[in-house]
TORKOL-4160 file (C-alpha; in steps of 0.2 Angstrom, whole numbers, padded with zeros to 4 digits, m for minus):
190
<pt num="1" X="0071" Y="m0903" Z="0754"/>
<pt num="2" X="0073" Y="m0886" Z="0747"/>
<pt num="3" X="0070" Y="m0893" Z="0730"/>
<pt num="4" X="0054" Y="m0901" Z="0735"/>
<pt num="5" X="0048" Y="m0885" Z="0743"/>
<pt num="6" X="0052" Y="m0875" Z="0728"/>
<pt num="7" X="0043" Y="m0888" Z="0717"/>
<pt num="8" X="0028" Y="m0887" Z="0727"/>
<pt num="9" X="0028" Y="m0868" Z="0727"/>
<pt num="10" X="0030" Y="m0868" Z="0708"/>
<pt num="11" X="0016" Y="m0879" Z="0705"/>
<pt num="12" X="0004" Y="m0871" Z="0717"/>
<pt num="13" X="0007" Y="m0854" Z="0709"/>
<pt num="14" X="0006" Y="m0860" Z="0692"/>
<pt num="15" X="m0010" Y="m0868" Z="0695"/>
<pt num="16" X="m0017" Y="m0853" Z="0704"/>
<pt num="17" X="m0011" Y="m0840" Z="0691"/>
<pt num="18" X="m0014" Y="m0851" Z="0676"/>
<pt num="19" X="0003" Y="m0848" Z="0669"/>
<pt num="20" X="m0001" Y="m0830" Z="0668"/>
<pt num="21" X="m0015" Y="m0833" Z="0655"/>
<pt num="22" X="m0029" Y="m0833" Z="0667"/>
<pt num="23" X="m0033" Y="m0852" Z="0666"/>
<pt num="24" X="m0033" Y="m0864" Z="0681"/>
<pt num="25" X="m0022" Y="m0879" Z="0680"/>
<pt num="26" X="m0025" Y="m0893" Z="0692"/>
<pt num="27" X="m0012" Y="m0902" Z="0701"/>
<pt num="28" X="m0013" Y="m0921" Z="0702"/>
<pt num="29" X="m0021" Y="m0926" Z="0718"/>
<pt num="30" X="m0025" Y="m0909" Z="0724"/>
<pt num="31" X="m0042" Y="m0900" Z="0724"/>
<pt num="32" X="m0039" Y="m0882" Z="0726"/>
<pt num="33" X="m0052" Y="m0873" Z="0736"/>
<pt num="34" X="m0059" Y="m0857" Z="0729"/>
<pt num="35" X="m0046" Y="m0844" Z="0734"/>
<pt num="36" X="m0047" Y="m0826" Z="0733"/>
<pt num="37" X="m0033" Y="m0814" Z="0727"/>
<pt num="38" X="m0026" Y="m0804" Z="0741"/>
<pt num="39" X="m0020" Y="m0787" Z="0738"/>
<pt num="40" X="m0006" Y="m0782" Z="0750"/>
<pt num="41" X="m0005" Y="m0764" Z="0744"/>
<pt num="42" X="m0014" Y="m0751" Z="0754"/>
<pt num="43" X="m0028" Y="m0742" Z="0745"/>
<pt num="44" X="m0029" Y="m0723" Z="0746"/>
<pt num="45" X="m0048" Y="m0722" Z="0744"/>
<pt num="46" X="m0060" Y="m0727" Z="0757"/>
<pt num="47" X="m0077" Y="m0735" Z="0757"/>
<pt num="48" X="m0084" Y="m0721" Z="0768"/>
<pt num="49" X="m0097" Y="m0709" Z="0761"/>
<pt num="50" X="m0091" Y="m0691" Z="0760"/>
<pt num="51" X="m0100" Y="m0680" Z="0773"/>
<pt num="52" X="m0110" Y="m0667" Z="0764"/>
<pt num="53" X="m0108" Y="m0652" Z="0776"/>
<pt num="54" X="m0118" Y="m0640" Z="0765"/>
<pt num="55" X="m0133" Y="m0653" Z="0766"/>
<pt num="56" X="m0131" Y="m0654" Z="0785"/>
<pt num="57" X="m0131" Y="m0635" Z="0787"/>
<pt num="58" X="m0146" Y="m0633" Z="0775"/>
<pt num="59" X="m0156" Y="m0646" Z="0784"/>
<pt num="60" X="m0152" Y="m0638" Z="0801"/>
<pt num="61" X="m0157" Y="m0621" Z="0794"/>
<pt num="62" X="m0173" Y="m0628" Z="0787"/>
<pt num="63" X="m0177" Y="m0636" Z="0804"/>
<pt num="64" X="m0173" Y="m0621" Z="0814"/>
<pt num="65" X="m0179" Y="m0608" Z="0802"/>
<pt num="66" X="m0197" Y="m0606" Z="0809"/>
<pt num="67" X="m0190" Y="m0605" Z="0827"/>
<pt num="68" X="m0176" Y="m0593" Z="0822"/>
<pt num="69" X="m0188" Y="m0582" Z="0812"/>
<pt num="70" X="m0201" Y="m0581" Z="0826"/>
<pt num="71" X="m0187" Y="m0576" Z="0838"/>
<pt num="72" X="m0180" Y="m0564" Z="0825"/>
<pt num="73" X="m0197" Y="m0556" Z="0822"/>
<pt num="74" X="m0201" Y="m0555" Z="0840"/>
<pt num="75" X="m0184" Y="m0547" Z="0844"/>
<pt num="76" X="m0186" Y="m0535" Z="0829"/>
<pt num="77" X="m0203" Y="m0530" Z="0834"/>
<pt num="78" X="m0197" Y="m0527" Z="0852"/>
<pt num="79" X="m0182" Y="m0518" Z="0846"/>
<pt num="80" X="m0192" Y="m0507" Z="0834"/>
<pt num="81" X="m0205" Y="m0503" Z="0848"/>
<pt num="82" X="m0191" Y="m0498" Z="0860"/>
<pt num="83" X="m0183" Y="m0487" Z="0847"/>
<pt num="84" X="m0199" Y="m0479" Z="0843"/>
<pt num="85" X="m0203" Y="m0476" Z="0861"/>
<pt num="86" X="m0186" Y="m0468" Z="0864"/>
<pt num="87" X="m0187" Y="m0458" Z="0848"/>
<pt num="88" X="m0205" Y="m0452" Z="0854"/>
<pt num="89" X="m0199" Y="m0448" Z="0871"/>
<pt num="90" X="m0184" Y="m0438" Z="0864"/>
<pt num="91" X="m0195" Y="m0429" Z="0852"/>
<pt num="92" X="m0206" Y="m0424" Z="0866"/>
<pt num="93" X="m0191" Y="m0418" Z="0877"/>
<pt num="94" X="m0184" Y="m0409" Z="0862"/>
<pt num="95" X="m0201" Y="m0400" Z="0858"/>
<pt num="96" X="m0201" Y="m0394" Z="0877"/>
<pt num="97" X="m0184" Y="m0388" Z="0875"/>
<pt num="98" X="m0187" Y="m0379" Z="0859"/>
<pt num="99" X="m0203" Y="m0371" Z="0866"/>
<pt num="100" X="m0193" Y="m0365" Z="0881"/>
<pt num="101" X="m0179" Y="m0358" Z="0869"/>
<pt num="102" X="m0192" Y="m0350" Z="0858"/>
<pt num="103" X="m0200" Y="m0342" Z="0873"/>
<pt num="104" X="m0183" Y="m0336" Z="0879"/>
<pt num="105" X="m0180" Y="m0329" Z="0862"/>
<pt num="106" X="m0197" Y="m0320" Z="0861"/>
<pt num="107" X="m0194" Y="m0313" Z="0879"/>
<pt num="108" X="m0177" Y="m0307" Z="0874"/>
<pt num="109" X="m0184" Y="m0299" Z="0858"/>
<pt num="110" X="m0198" Y="m0291" Z="0868"/>
<pt num="111" X="m0185" Y="m0284" Z="0881"/>
<pt num="112" X="m0174" Y="m0277" Z="0867"/>
<pt num="113" X="m0189" Y="m0269" Z="0859"/>
<pt num="114" X="m0195" Y="m0261" Z="0876"/>
<pt num="115" X="m0177" Y="m0255" Z="0879"/>
<pt num="116" X="m0176" Y="m0248" Z="0861"/>
<pt num="117" X="m0193" Y="m0239" Z="0864"/>
<pt num="118" X="m0187" Y="m0232" Z="0881"/>
<pt num="119" X="m0171" Y="m0226" Z="0873"/>
<pt num="120" X="m0181" Y="m0219" Z="0858"/>
<pt num="121" X="m0192" Y="m0209" Z="0870"/>
<pt num="122" X="m0177" Y="m0203" Z="0880"/>
<pt num="123" X="m0169" Y="m0197" Z="0864"/>
<pt num="124" X="m0184" Y="m0189" Z="0858"/>
<pt num="125" X="m0186" Y="m0180" Z="0875"/>
<pt num="126" X="m0168" Y="m0175" Z="0875"/>
<pt num="127" X="m0169" Y="m0169" Z="0857"/>
<pt num="128" X="m0185" Y="m0159" Z="0861"/>
<pt num="129" X="m0177" Y="m0151" Z="0877"/>
<pt num="130" X="m0161" Y="m0147" Z="0867"/>
<pt num="131" X="m0171" Y="m0140" Z="0852"/>
<pt num="132" X="m0181" Y="m0129" Z="0865"/>
<pt num="133" X="m0164" Y="m0123" Z="0873"/>
<pt num="134" X="m0156" Y="m0120" Z="0856"/>
<pt num="135" X="m0172" Y="m0110" Z="0850"/>
<pt num="136" X="m0171" Y="m0100" Z="0867"/>
<pt num="137" X="m0153" Y="m0097" Z="0864"/>
<pt num="138" X="m0155" Y="m0092" Z="0846"/>
<pt num="139" X="m0168" Y="m0080" Z="0851"/>
<pt num="140" X="m0158" Y="m0073" Z="0866"/>
<pt num="141" X="m0142" Y="m0072" Z="0855"/>
<pt num="142" X="m0152" Y="m0063" Z="0841"/>
<pt num="143" X="m0158" Y="m0050" Z="0854"/>
<pt num="144" X="m0141" Y="m0048" Z="0862"/>
<pt num="145" X="m0133" Y="m0046" Z="0845"/>
<pt num="146" X="m0146" Y="m0033" Z="0840"/>
<pt num="147" X="m0143" Y="m0024" Z="0857"/>
<pt num="148" X="m0124" Y="m0025" Z="0855"/>
<pt num="149" X="m0125" Y="m0018" Z="0837"/>
<pt num="150" X="m0137" Y="m0004" Z="0842"/>
<pt num="151" X="m0125" Y="0000" Z="0857"/>
<pt num="152" X="m0110" Y="m0001" Z="0847"/>
<pt num="153" X="m0118" Y="0010" Z="0833"/>
<pt num="154" X="m0123" Y="0023" Z="0847"/>
<pt num="155" X="m0105" Y="0022" Z="0855"/>
<pt num="156" X="m0097" Y="0025" Z="0838"/>
<pt num="157" X="m0109" Y="0039" Z="0834"/>
<pt num="158" X="m0105" Y="0047" Z="0851"/>
<pt num="159" X="m0086" Y="0045" Z="0848"/>
<pt num="160" X="m0087" Y="0053" Z="0832"/>
<pt num="161" X="m0094" Y="0069" Z="0840"/>
<pt num="162" X="m0082" Y="0067" Z="0855"/>
<pt num="163" X="m0097" Y="0065" Z="0867"/>
<pt num="164" X="m0089" Y="0054" Z="0880"/>
<pt num="165" X="m0103" Y="0058" Z="0893"/>
<pt num="166" X="m0115" Y="0049" Z="0881"/>
<pt num="167" X="m0103" Y="0035" Z="0879"/>
<pt num="168" X="m0102" Y="0033" Z="0898"/>
<pt num="169" X="m0121" Y="0034" Z="0900"/>
<pt num="170" X="m0123" Y="0021" Z="0887"/>
<pt num="171" X="m0111" Y="0009" Z="0895"/>
<pt num="172" X="m0119" Y="0012" Z="0912"/>
<pt num="173" X="m0136" Y="0008" Z="0906"/>
<pt num="174" X="m0129" Y="m0008" Z="0898"/>
<pt num="175" X="m0121" Y="m0013" Z="0914"/>
<pt num="176" X="m0104" Y="m0011" Z="0907"/>
<pt num="177" X="m0098" Y="0004" Z="0917"/>
<pt num="178" X="m0084" Y="m0006" Z="0925"/>
<pt num="179" X="m0076" Y="m0007" Z="0907"/>
<pt num="180" X="m0073" Y="0011" Z="0907"/>
<pt num="181" X="m0055" Y="0016" Z="0912"/>
<pt num="182" X="m0045" Y="0032" Z="0910"/>
<pt num="183" X="m0029" Y="0030" Z="0902"/>
<pt num="184" X="m0019" Y="0041" Z="0914"/>
<pt num="185" X="m0024" Y="0032" Z="0931"/>
<pt num="186" X="m0032" Y="0016" Z="0925"/>
<pt num="187" X="m0047" Y="0019" Z="0937"/>
<pt num="188" X="m0064" Y="0012" Z="0933"/>
<pt num="189" X="m0077" Y="0025" Z="0931"/>
<pt num="190" X="m0089" Y="0029" Z="0945"/>
């Protein structure tokens, strides 16, 4: 029985494969139906189409571009308006502060100028008073020096002639009689 099975198998394969030459040989009394060659090896390629992600993204972008652009333009306009409003408000606030600072600087400068003018006036008055006092002192000193020189000259002249009475009289007139002392008793002259 094994032999018969082997014989049938050999004739069936020989008729199907055509003895390896591609021609079909009929077996007597057997009409072979159209058969299809089965491939028992697994194919590593598939019949599915490759998904083009770039095309999908491009299409989605194209579809959403108008809506996205409208939202972006509206958002940008709103953001731009808010930025300008805040910038203008800050500029106004800064202008107010700068005006206040400028006013304070001008007030400080005016106060300094007024103080300098007051100090200059006080210095001028002090100098005028000092100059007047110095002028009076110079005049007084000059008169006193002249009187002293004249008195000293008279005293020396009287001393040269041993006229002690005249010396006492000259000192008494000058208000210096208390300076007269006698050597023997060191009493002031009367």
